[in-house]
Residue, then its C-alpha position, 0 to 999 in steps of 0.5 A: m545472509e540465507n534469512f536476506f534471501f528468504k525474507l527477498s523471496i517472500m516481501l519482494v514480489p508482494a511489495l511492488m505490486a503494492i506500490t506499483c498498483h498503487e501508483v498507476s491507479h492514480g495516473f489511469v484514474a487521471d488520466r480518465f479525468g482529464d489529464k494524460t501527463a502521466r500516458m504522455m511519460g510512460r507511467l500507465t505501465l505495471n511494468p515495476l522498472k518504470h515506477l521503482d525507487i530503489f529506497g523507497t523498496l529498500m525501505v520494504f524489507i527495514v521498515g515494511i512501509g515503502w513507496a514508488k517513484p510517484v506518478p506525475v499528476n497536473f491536477n490542472n489538467l483535470r476536467r473540476p480539479k477539487r473535486d476530481m483530486i478527490w478520485v485522483a487521491g483516493a484512488g492508491p487506498v482503494t487499489n492497495f484495499t481491494l489488493a489486500t482482500l484479493s489477497a486475503l481471499a485466495m489465502r484463506g482458500i489455498v490454506s484450507y486447501a493445503g489444510e487437508m494435504a499430507r503433511g509434507s506433501f509435495q503440494q503443500m510445499f508447493l503451497e506455502p511459499i504462495i501462502l506466506m506471499l499472499a499473508f505478506s501481501v494482505y499486510i503491505n495493503l492495509l498497510l499502505c492503504i492505511f498509512n495514505l489515508i493520514p490527513l495531511p498533505p502529501l499522503d493520499g489522506g491529505r489530498v482528498a481532505v483539500g479536495m472536501l474541505p470548503y474553500r478556505q480550510s482546502e486552501a489553508l490546509s495545501r499549504i501544509e503539502p511542502y512540509g507534510m512528509i516531515i511532519i509525517i516521519l516526525l510523528v510517525f517514528f518519533t511519536p508513538t502515533f503507529d501503535y495507538l492510531i495505525l497498528p489497532v487500525l491495521s491489526a483490525a483490519i487484518r482480523l477483518l480480512a484474514g478471518a480464523d487465519s489473521m493470526l498467520v498474517f501476524g505470523v509472517v509478519n513479524r518473522l519477515l520483519m524481526r530484526 
């Protein structure tokens, strides 16, 4: 039970921020390109309660990745649906990469600052949970970014591909959407796709952003997601 509350205190805020900002960014860009659906439904807000999916949030603590309720977007309302779909879909991964970058910069700065303090000092104990949250924020945002770039609809990468491909190919790819999540679940949980494709890219991205403190991120993630 103590371990659960420790995980909750470190993971909850970064996870909610990552999935909430991801969804809001879709609605915000769609709103700018002519679709007001998210605004009319009150979903252009950073209040996580408006976007919370209980099961998706629990999955963060179980497997290290989760989701929120998708912000509704009516692509037919966009001024140029095929082109604008690229920007709307791409907004989510771009937002997560931006959050990961900001978290990594803040983490590296605080780690450097905390290293100059006396071991066991009040300031160091105060900064430790903040460092852990920032380290997890780097991980969860990069994972959401990379995972959502898989080029299969309904993931963002699939919708970007639908918008970029010539009409015939995009039409064929879009037909996969009703079965897309089943295919993705089978690939990720029943094949080595995560270990051989997603994990190497994720590890490289963490090393790129966290630099010398990348081992801190790996250590925090292993500690939090350890069964």
